[in-house]
C-alpha angles and dihedrals in degrees: 000000000000097000093214093152136035127214128210135172114266106242091203097049119027091196093065141058131221118229125204134177112249124221087263090051092052090049090052092052091049090050093057099034095098090049089052091052091049091051090049093052090050091051096054094040116190097334117144120239088257092052091048090052091050091049091050091051092051094046090049091052091049091048092053090049096048100038097081091049092063102038116113116271095015097118089126092058091049091049092049092050091048093045093241118148116219 
């Protein structure tokens, strides 16, 4: 086991646990950080900062539209959007 995270009981809510990155976990993130930045620059290509901002605005709007369709127990919303009568 890599032991990248630690788990403790939540003193405010006995039903839940608190998770924290360990020293090893932080080291692992640091080790892959430059690769993540490289992947990010490949993803956004040669877009200008303005184009990236526009893309983020559009993706955020799409996310807000689609999110209710895929939440648990929202079959009614999906049917309404698809024009399907229950």
